[in-house]
Backbone as a chain_set.jsonl record, in Angstrom:
{"seq": "MSETPKVPKAMQEKFAAIVGLADSFCTRHLDEHYRKLIVEATAALCRKRPSPLLRGKENIWAAAIIHAVGTANFLFDTSQSPHCKAPQIYEFFGTAASTSQNKSKEIREMLGMSMSNFKWMLPSRLENSSLVWIVQVNGLYMDVRDLPREVQEEAFARRLIPYLPEAG", "coords": {"N": [[66.515, -80.331, -55.384], [63.71, -81.25, -57.104], [61.186, -82.018, -56.266], [59.593, -81.685, -53.237], [59.754, -83.717, -50.403], [57.053, -85.291, -48.561], [56.171, -83.833, -45.536], [55.014, -83.653, -42.249], [52.978, -80.906, -41.209], [53.528, -79.842, -38.65], [56.192, -80.459, -38.407], [57.622, -79.114, -40.307], [59.22, -76.804, -39.909], [61.378, -77.767, -38.375], [62.335, -79.684, -40.164], [63.153, -77.992, -42.314], [65.201, -76.552, -41.036], [67.124, -78.549, -40.403], [67.671, -79.652, -42.941], [68.636, -77.37, -44.186], [71.081, -76.966, -42.817], [72.369, -79.361, -43.508], [72.494, -79.075, -46.275], [74.48, -77.126, -46.589], [76.776, -78.564, -45.911], [76.679, -80.565, -47.886], [77.036, -79.053, -50.219], [79.698, -78.298, -49.978], [81.118, -80.743, -49.629], [79.863, -83.055, -50.68], [77.525, -84.411, -53.076], [74.753, -83.866, -55.37], [73.241, -86.235, -55.424], [73.747, -87.438, -52.949], [72.671, -85.382, -51.402], [69.929, -85.516, -52.038], [69.23, -88.023, -50.918], [69.74, -87.479, -48.231], [67.88, -85.46, -47.714], [65.533, -86.946, -48.116], [65.809, -88.865, -46.078], [65.688, -87.214, -43.837], [63.08, -86.242, -44.095], [61.689, -88.664, -43.805], [62.274, -89.238, -41.134], [60.949, -87.113, -39.968], [58.342, -87.888, -40.398], [57.964, -90.005, -38.686], [56.227, -91.242, -35.803], [56.195, -90.726, -32.454], [58.156, -88.073, -33.86], [61.643, -88.519, -33.833], [63.19, -86.324, -34.167], [62.222, -84.264, -32.707], [63.45, -84.121, -30.292], [66.551, -82.989, -29.253], [69.335, -81.297, -30.87], [69.446, -79.443, -33.942], [71.892, -79.373, -35.39], [73.183, -81.661, -34.508], [71.452, -83.667, -35.412], [71.61, -83.184, -38.193], [74.321, -83.812, -38.694], [74.295, -86.514, -37.916], [72.434, -87.671, -39.68], [73.696, -87.292, -42.152], [75.97, -88.842, -41.638], [74.752, -91.359, -41.32], [73.578, -91.859, -43.884], [75.922, -91.707, -45.334], [77.369, -93.866, -44.268], [75.878, -96.041, -45.216], [76.564, -95.878, -47.843], [79.286, -96.087, -48.255], [80.768, -93.719, -47.841], [83.034, -93.051, -46.388], [85.143, -94.349, -47.486], [88.073, -93.962, -49.151], [88.437, -94.662, -51.795], [86.122, -94.134, -53.073], [83.967, -91.791, -54.776], [81.93, -89.025, -54.334], [83.943, -88.646, -51.35], [84.561, -88.526, -47.822], [86.025, -88.059, -44.603], [84.75, -89.25, -41.517], [85.332, -87.569, -39.225], [85.391, -85.037, -40.446], [82.723, -84.423, -40.78], [81.805, -84.244, -38.115], [83.375, -82.111, -37.209], [82.543, -80.031, -38.908], [79.894, -79.65, -38.094], [80.209, -79.23, -35.415], [79.985, -81.269, -33.487], [80.183, -84.021, -31.169], [82.022, -87.001, -31.774], [81.059, -89.452, -30.692], [78.381, -88.852, -30.062], [77.288, -88.203, -32.59], [77.726, -90.619, -33.965], [76.204, -92.417, -32.427], [73.591, -91.392, -32.807], [73.482, -91.701, -35.549], [73.501, -94.49, -35.788], [71.058, -95.04, -34.564], [69.333, -93.813, -36.411], [69.85, -95.363, -38.733], [68.836, -97.814, -37.881], [66.117, -97.167, -37.365], [65.204, -96.449, -39.926], [65.804, -98.618, -41.468], [68.152, -98.582, -42.854], [70.789, -99.606, -44.796], [73.664, -101.159, -46.336], [72.582, -102.855, -48.12], [70.022, -102.098, -48.676], [68.228, -100.841, -51.158], [66.732, -98.513, -51.236], [68.076, -96.568, -49.838], [70.386, -96.194, -51.204], [72.923, -94.769, -53.237], [72.279, -93.771, -56.593], [74.37, -94.376, -58.373], [75.533, -96.593, -57.245], [73.77, -98.679, -57.426], [73.656, -100.394, -59.772], [76.011, -101.921, -59.637], [75.881, -103.219, -57.235], [75.752, -106.228, -55.842], [74.13, -107.278, -53.832], [71.655, -105.988, -53.996], [70.355, -107.13, -56.128], [69.831, -109.763, -55.577], [67.59, -112.381, -55.157], [65.309, -114.676, -53.608], [64.465, -117.748, -54.882], [62.444, -120.451, -54.887], [63.823, -121.34, -52.592], [66.467, -120.959, -53.301], [69.114, -118.629, -53.659], [69.386, -116.126, -56.048], [70.671, -114.114, -58.754], [68.604, -111.713, -59.885], [68.793, -110.525, -62.346], [69.635, -112.482, -64.052], [67.49, -114.06, -64.479], [64.299, -115.079, -65.965], [62.273, -112.609, -67.681], [59.662, -112.395, -66.646], [59.942, -113.146, -63.981], [61.6, -111.128, -63.083], [59.854, -108.959, -63.382], [57.908, -109.633, -61.514], [59.435, -109.54, -59.151], [60.047, -106.838, -59.139], [57.451, -105.74, -58.926], [56.859, -106.569, -56.376], [58.505, -104.965, -54.984], [61.112, -105.756, -54.501], [63.361, -105.284, -55.923], [65.1, -102.405, -57.231], [64.499, -101.349, -59.786], [63.433, -102.37, -63.086], [65.7, -104.414, -64.744], [67.587, -103.718, -67.744], [66.219, -105.064, -70.691], [67.564, -107.943, -72.049]], "CA": [[65.534, -81.386, -55.538], [62.542, -80.633, -57.707], [59.991, -82.381, -55.519], [59.81, -81.713, -51.796], [59.074, -84.869, -49.804], [55.973, -84.974, -47.638], [56.571, -83.628, -44.153], [53.883, -83.121, -41.486], [53.029, -79.464, -40.997], [54.162, -79.558, -37.363], [57.623, -80.76, -38.494], [58.222, -78.411, -41.444], [60.277, -75.895, -39.466], [62.513, -78.61, -37.985], [62.829, -80.233, -41.429], [63.865, -76.932, -43.04], [66.426, -76.221, -40.306], [68.097, -79.641, -40.548], [68.062, -79.724, -44.349], [69.472, -76.198, -44.453], [72.423, -77.266, -42.322], [72.934, -80.454, -44.32], [72.792, -78.533, -47.606], [75.78, -76.451, -46.534], [77.803, -79.604, -45.952], [76.617, -81.212, -49.206], [77.619, -78.138, -51.205], [81.157, -78.308, -49.838], [81.791, -82.041, -49.569], [79.159, -84.184, -51.295], [76.929, -84.092, -54.373], [73.292, -83.786, -55.393], [72.67, -87.547, -55.11], [73.763, -87.528, -51.488], [71.73, -84.396, -50.876], [68.562, -86.041, -52.178], [69.039, -89.076, -49.916], [69.722, -86.833, -46.916], [66.57, -84.802, -47.616], [64.513, -87.994, -47.95], [65.964, -89.445, -44.738], [65.184, -86.217, -42.887], [61.614, -86.27, -44.215], [61.212, -89.923, -43.218], [62.352, -89.083, -39.686], [59.877, -86.175, -39.6], [57.057, -88.596, -40.471], [57.851, -90.973, -37.581], [55.346, -90.77, -34.727], [56.592, -89.323, -32.549], [59.412, -87.874, -34.579], [62.807, -88.41, -32.957], [63.81, -85.022, -34.388], [61.677, -83.307, -31.744], [64.387, -83.999, -29.184], [67.928, -82.828, -29.719], [69.687, -80.119, -31.65], [69.45, -79.621, -35.397], [73.229, -79.668, -35.909], [73.482, -83.067, -34.207], [70.663, -84.475, -36.349], [72.172, -83.042, -39.541], [75.552, -84.608, -38.736], [73.96, -87.932, -37.809], [71.766, -88.108, -40.923], [74.762, -87.39, -43.166], [76.783, -90.005, -41.265], [73.973, -92.578, -41.599], [73.516, -92.038, -45.341], [77.294, -91.976, -45.756], [77.728, -95.231, -43.859], [75.201, -96.967, -46.121], [77.078, -95.693, -49.202], [80.752, -96.131, -48.25], [81.294, -92.358, -47.941], [84.311, -92.917, -45.694], [86.124, -95.108, -48.263], [88.766, -93.001, -50.021], [88.384, -95.072, -53.206], [84.825, -93.704, -53.593], [83.841, -90.371, -55.076], [82.732, -88.278, -53.371], [84.232, -89.284, -50.064], [85.111, -87.682, -46.763], [86.243, -88.765, -43.344], [83.715, -88.942, -40.523], [85.655, -86.393, -38.413], [85.02, -83.812, -41.171], [81.304, -84.174, -40.489], [81.698, -83.797, -36.73], [83.985, -80.781, -37.11], [81.686, -79.074, -39.62], [78.683, -79.396, -37.306], [80.55, -78.981, -34.026], [79.404, -82.338, -32.678], [81.098, -85.059, -30.683], [81.984, -88.222, -32.581], [80.202, -90.471, -30.083], [76.985, -88.416, -30.196], [76.899, -88.344, -33.999], [77.711, -92.039, -34.311], [75.052, -93.044, -31.767], [72.387, -90.951, -33.519], [73.546, -92.327, -36.865], [73.068, -95.885, -35.613], [69.62, -94.963, -34.295], [68.684, -93.5, -37.692], [69.943, -96.53, -39.617], [67.905, -98.833, -37.38], [64.738, -96.694, -37.557], [64.845, -96.375, -41.341], [66.225, -99.827, -42.176], [69.198, -98.107, -43.766], [71.958, -100.475, -44.813], [74.345, -101.255, -47.632], [71.818, -103.735, -49.002], [68.686, -101.55, -48.887], [68.37, -99.962, -52.313], [66.058, -97.23, -51.014], [69.037, -95.617, -49.281], [71.622, -96.349, -51.961], [73.159, -93.817, -54.316], [71.985, -94.376, -57.906], [75.6, -94.888, -58.985], [75.911, -97.849, -56.608], [72.748, -99.702, -57.653], [73.979, -101.357, -60.828], [77.127, -102.797, -59.265], [75.68, -103.829, -55.922], [75.185, -107.565, -56.025], [73.102, -107.532, -52.821], [70.378, -105.414, -54.436], [69.748, -107.934, -57.184], [69.663, -111.152, -55.137], [66.246, -112.764, -54.706], [65.202, -116.09, -53.275], [63.521, -118.452, -55.746], [62.372, -121.855, -54.47], [64.848, -121.613, -51.594], [67.81, -120.658, -53.8], [69.397, -117.215, -53.886], [69.804, -115.936, -57.437], [70.705, -112.753, -59.272], [67.366, -111.549, -60.648], [69.127, -110.103, -63.715], [69.861, -113.689, -64.842], [66.234, -114.809, -64.502], [63.366, -114.647, -67.011], [61.666, -111.288, -67.51], [58.47, -112.491, -65.808], [60.407, -113.188, -62.595], [62.065, -109.767, -62.808], [58.675, -108.106, -63.228], [57.295, -109.991, -60.231], [60.309, -109.008, -58.101], [59.855, -105.385, -59.133], [56.106, -105.479, -58.407], [56.912, -106.795, -54.922], [59.477, -103.988, -54.471], [62.317, -106.459, -54.064], [64.464, -104.699, -56.682], [64.834, -100.972, -57.409], [63.944, -101.087, -61.118], [63.575, -103.521, -63.995], [66.942, -104.373, -65.505], [67.437, -103.618, -69.194], [65.913, -106.336, -71.356], [68.763, -108.361, -72.779]], "C": [[64.245, -80.758, -56.024], [61.273, -80.902, -56.9], [60.325, -82.477, -54.032], [59.072, -82.902, -51.209], [58.005, -84.407, -48.812], [56.502, -84.936, -46.206], [55.352, -83.083, -43.413], [54.072, -81.625, -41.194], [53.766, -79.101, -39.716], [55.684, -79.749, -37.399], [58.336, -79.947, -39.572], [59.357, -77.475, -41.041], [61.541, -76.67, -39.093], [63.169, -79.208, -39.243], [63.682, -79.192, -42.163], [65.187, -76.587, -42.36], [67.5, -77.284, -40.517], [68.581, -79.734, -41.988], [68.942, -78.531, -44.73], [70.908, -76.406, -44.002], [73.112, -78.32, -43.189], [73.308, -79.966, -45.717], [74.155, -77.847, -47.647], [76.919, -77.457, -46.623], [77.852, -80.264, -47.334], [77.266, -80.344, -50.279], [79.136, -78.192, -51.168], [81.794, -79.67, -50.051], [81.133, -83.18, -50.35], [78.624, -83.803, -52.665], [75.411, -84.126, -54.267], [72.632, -85.128, -55.058], [72.647, -87.779, -53.595], [72.732, -86.594, -50.885], [70.301, -84.908, -50.935], [68.277, -87.13, -51.136], [68.947, -88.493, -48.507], [68.383, -86.131, -46.695], [65.477, -85.849, -47.38], [64.597, -88.65, -46.57], [65.424, -88.49, -43.672], [63.658, -86.204, -42.902], [61.036, -87.534, -43.58], [61.24, -89.852, -41.694], [61.282, -88.121, -39.173], [58.523, -86.883, -39.552], [56.881, -89.651, -39.38], [56.971, -90.373, -36.49], [55.707, -91.454, -33.423], [57.938, -89.209, -33.261], [60.567, -87.763, -33.597], [63.475, -87.034, -33.07], [63.297, -83.952, -33.426], [62.599, -83.13, -30.534], [65.802, -83.902, -29.75], [68.091, -81.625, -30.63], [69.783, -80.443, -33.135], [70.829, -79.991, -35.936], [73.62, -81.121, -35.657], [72.716, -83.969, -35.17], [71.222, -84.382, -37.762], [73.43, -83.897, -39.688], [75.233, -86.102, -38.745], [73.294, -88.465, -39.074], [72.799, -88.256, -42.031], [75.625, -88.616, -42.883], [76.054, -91.304, -41.613], [73.914, -92.861, -43.099], [74.907, -92.371, -45.878], [77.745, -93.387, -45.434], [77.12, -96.256, -44.819], [75.763, -96.914, -47.535], [78.6, -95.599, -49.281], [81.397, -94.748, -48.406], [82.7, -92.231, -47.37], [85.44, -93.696, -46.367], [86.774, -94.162, -49.276], [88.768, -93.408, -51.495], [87.063, -94.645, -53.871], [84.852, -92.203, -53.899], [82.366, -90.014, -55.105], [83.012, -89.109, -52.124], [84.692, -88.22, -49.077], [85.305, -88.55, -45.532], [85.168, -88.332, -42.356], [84.075, -87.73, -39.66], [85.363, -85.055, -39.109], [83.57, -83.433, -40.88], [81.176, -83.596, -39.086], [82.241, -82.377, -36.568], [83.084, -79.728, -37.748], [80.488, -78.676, -38.77], [78.955, -79.128, -35.834], [79.951, -80.004, -33.083], [80.492, -83.313, -32.217], [80.931, -86.309, -31.535], [81.006, -89.235, -32.003], [78.72, -90.117, -30.225], [76.503, -88.636, -31.622], [76.787, -89.807, -34.406], [76.521, -92.751, -33.684], [73.747, -92.671, -32.46], [72.333, -91.588, -34.908], [73.055, -93.773, -36.799], [71.563, -95.942, -35.378], [68.837, -94.715, -35.593], [68.694, -94.717, -38.608], [68.985, -97.625, -39.18], [66.453, -98.426, -37.63], [64.292, -96.773, -39.009], [65.23, -97.63, -42.123], [67.307, -99.518, -43.195], [70.402, -99.029, -43.669], [72.551, -100.487, -46.216], [73.602, -102.155, -48.608], [70.395, -103.232, -49.257], [68.756, -100.505, -49.993], [67.685, -98.612, -52.137], [67.044, -96.168, -50.553], [70.376, -95.663, -50.004], [71.726, -95.271, -53.041], [72.869, -94.492, -55.654], [73.222, -94.983, -58.564], [76.031, -96.231, -58.406], [74.959, -98.994, -56.957], [73.174, -100.794, -58.626], [75.024, -102.378, -60.389], [76.978, -103.466, -57.908], [75.004, -105.185, -56.09], [74.061, -107.85, -55.03], [71.714, -107.061, -53.259], [69.627, -106.36, -55.365], [69.519, -109.386, -56.8], [68.24, -111.362, -54.626], [66.254, -114.263, -54.42], [64.097, -116.699, -54.139], [63.572, -119.93, -55.371], [63.51, -122.234, -53.523], [66.271, -121.338, -52.038], [67.956, -119.155, -54.008], [69.992, -117.053, -55.276], [69.835, -114.453, -57.774], [69.514, -112.608, -60.216], [67.645, -111.139, -62.097], [69.375, -111.293, -64.636], [68.589, -114.52, -65.015], [65.314, -114.297, -65.608], [62.689, -113.327, -66.653], [60.448, -111.325, -66.575], [58.849, -112.476, -64.317], [60.902, -111.797, -62.183], [60.884, -108.834, -62.551], [57.967, -108.372, -61.9], [58.118, -109.433, -59.064], [60.163, -107.492, -58.001], [58.49, -105.012, -58.546], [56.062, -105.644, -56.884], [57.913, -105.868, -54.227], [60.724, -104.655, -53.887], [63.562, -105.929, -54.767], [64.1, -103.253, -57.016], [64.195, -100.599, -58.747], [64.108, -102.345, -61.963], [64.877, -103.378, -64.761], [66.632, -104.254, -67.004], [67.16, -105.003, -69.775], [67.103, -106.72, -72.219], [68.458, -109.437, -73.688]], "O": [[63.742, -79.82, -55.405], [60.375, -80.061, -56.873], [61.205, -83.233, -53.62], [57.886, -83.085, -51.482], [58.05, -83.29, -48.298], [57.172, -85.855, -45.735], [54.714, -82.146, -43.893], [55.187, -81.157, -40.964], [54.547, -78.149, -39.701], [56.388, -79.256, -36.518], [59.549, -80.083, -39.733], [60.351, -77.367, -41.759], [62.647, -76.27, -39.457], [64.393, -79.231, -39.366], [64.803, -79.485, -42.581], [66.188, -76.355, -43.038], [68.657, -76.956, -40.781], [69.779, -79.879, -42.229], [69.885, -78.674, -45.509], [71.845, -76.062, -44.721], [74.281, -78.183, -43.55], [74.317, -80.391, -46.279], [74.893, -77.975, -48.624], [77.906, -77.23, -47.323], [78.93, -80.491, -47.883], [77.97, -80.854, -51.15], [79.788, -78.138, -52.211], [82.894, -79.756, -50.596], [81.793, -84.175, -50.649], [79.208, -82.959, -53.344], [74.859, -84.385, -53.197], [71.557, -85.143, -54.459], [71.656, -88.253, -53.04], [72.005, -86.969, -49.965], [69.544, -84.748, -49.977], [67.199, -87.152, -50.542], [68.161, -88.967, -47.686], [67.818, -86.203, -45.603], [64.6, -85.655, -46.539], [63.57, -88.955, -45.964], [64.778, -88.92, -42.717], [63.02, -86.161, -41.85], [60.014, -87.479, -42.897], [60.329, -90.351, -41.034], [60.767, -88.295, -38.068], [57.657, -86.518, -38.757], [55.771, -90.141, -39.169], [56.965, -89.161, -36.275], [55.536, -92.667, -33.305], [58.744, -90.14, -33.255], [60.489, -87.001, -32.633], [64.228, -86.628, -32.186], [63.867, -82.865, -33.338], [62.536, -82.116, -29.839], [66.179, -84.671, -30.635], [67.12, -81.025, -31.091], [70.146, -81.551, -33.53], [70.938, -80.824, -36.835], [74.298, -81.742, -36.476], [73.275, -84.935, -35.689], [71.301, -85.392, -38.461], [73.591, -84.614, -40.675], [75.838, -86.864, -39.499], [73.566, -89.591, -39.491], [72.779, -89.24, -42.77], [75.973, -89.35, -43.808], [76.66, -92.239, -42.137], [74.173, -93.985, -43.529], [75.053, -93.212, -46.765], [78.424, -94.029, -46.236], [77.778, -97.228, -45.191], [75.48, -97.796, -48.346], [79.142, -95.09, -50.262], [82.45, -94.622, -49.031], [83.477, -91.39, -47.823], [86.568, -93.703, -45.875], [86.098, -93.627, -50.154], [89.07, -92.583, -52.358], [86.906, -94.778, -55.084], [85.658, -91.455, -53.347], [81.607, -90.646, -55.84], [82.386, -90.142, -51.891], [85.155, -87.149, -49.468], [84.785, -89.663, -45.461], [84.733, -87.181, -42.364], [83.193, -86.919, -39.38], [85.114, -84.052, -38.44], [83.242, -82.253, -40.751], [80.515, -82.577, -38.889], [81.646, -81.548, -35.88], [82.889, -78.652, -37.183], [80.11, -77.505, -38.729], [78.029, -78.829, -35.081], [79.465, -79.657, -32.007], [81.568, -83.402, -32.808], [79.823, -86.632, -31.964], [80.209, -89.816, -32.739], [77.896, -90.995, -30.481], [75.428, -89.195, -31.836], [75.855, -90.187, -35.115], [75.894, -93.594, -34.325], [72.892, -93.529, -32.678], [71.262, -91.968, -35.382], [72.288, -94.218, -37.652], [70.876, -96.799, -35.934], [67.804, -95.34, -35.831], [67.668, -95.067, -39.192], [68.384, -98.294, -40.021], [65.646, -99.25, -38.061], [63.146, -97.12, -39.296], [64.998, -97.691, -43.33], [67.363, -100.123, -44.265], [70.968, -99.213, -42.592], [72.002, -99.901, -47.149], [73.948, -102.216, -49.788], [69.638, -103.878, -49.982], [69.282, -99.411, -49.788], [68.033, -97.657, -52.831], [66.864, -94.987, -50.85], [71.389, -95.216, -49.466], [70.733, -94.912, -53.674], [73.183, -95.669, -55.828], [73.12, -96.004, -59.244], [76.825, -96.938, -59.028], [75.315, -100.161, -56.796], [73.06, -101.982, -58.324], [74.931, -103.557, -60.731], [77.865, -104.204, -57.482], [73.826, -105.267, -56.438], [73.131, -108.589, -55.352], [70.71, -107.687, -52.918], [68.396, -106.379, -55.377], [69.053, -110.17, -57.627], [67.753, -110.616, -53.776], [67.094, -115.008, -54.924], [62.956, -116.237, -54.135], [64.606, -120.582, -55.517], [64.089, -123.314, -53.637], [67.198, -121.467, -51.239], [67.032, -118.492, -54.478], [70.953, -117.727, -55.645], [69.13, -113.645, -57.169], [69.43, -113.304, -61.228], [66.82, -111.382, -62.978], [69.335, -111.149, -65.858], [68.625, -115.579, -65.64], [65.524, -113.203, -66.132], [62.551, -112.978, -65.481], [60.231, -110.391, -65.802], [58.158, -111.867, -63.5], [60.649, -111.349, -61.064], [60.907, -108.024, -61.625], [57.487, -107.446, -61.245], [57.555, -108.913, -58.1], [60.157, -106.933, -56.904], [58.39, -104.072, -57.758], [55.319, -104.945, -56.195], [58.137, -105.98, -53.022], [61.307, -104.179, -52.913], [64.679, -106.098, -54.278], [62.918, -102.912, -57.079], [63.433, -99.635, -58.824], [64.835, -103.267, -61.592], [65.132, -102.335, -65.364], [65.557, -104.639, -67.462], [67.794, -105.987, -69.393], [67.587, -105.921, -73.021], [69.346, -109.921, -74.39]]}, "num_chains": 1, "name": "protein.A"}
């Protein structure tokens, strides 16, 4: 990642430790897009006050962050690429499934991480995710890509969509 996300000085050591562990897993099982999301999620958790990362072990947090990002991006679906099974994460980090899953749920709730939140979505999933492009206009839900450019620009300005669709 060319740009390091902002992390409070007091959290930089914890950030580096967790990202270092996660990088090892990403190198073996994931890709650079996943790695970037995992780094950003770790940084976001470091910026929480107080940071939840202050309690618990780095390996558990690394496993849970990967699980959380993976859950939001269908990592456990064998039809996706890359993909892996959740037990691979637990085994790699030496964590219990229940501990990793509970921390993962906590992370997803803290960061608003879901399959419909484009901030935590892999770039390859954005274009084909119908949930990302749905906006409410006068009480009706519509695909913003089918609406006039002015509406698209307004939705983008309000951060309702990840980017402006190609002008068609």
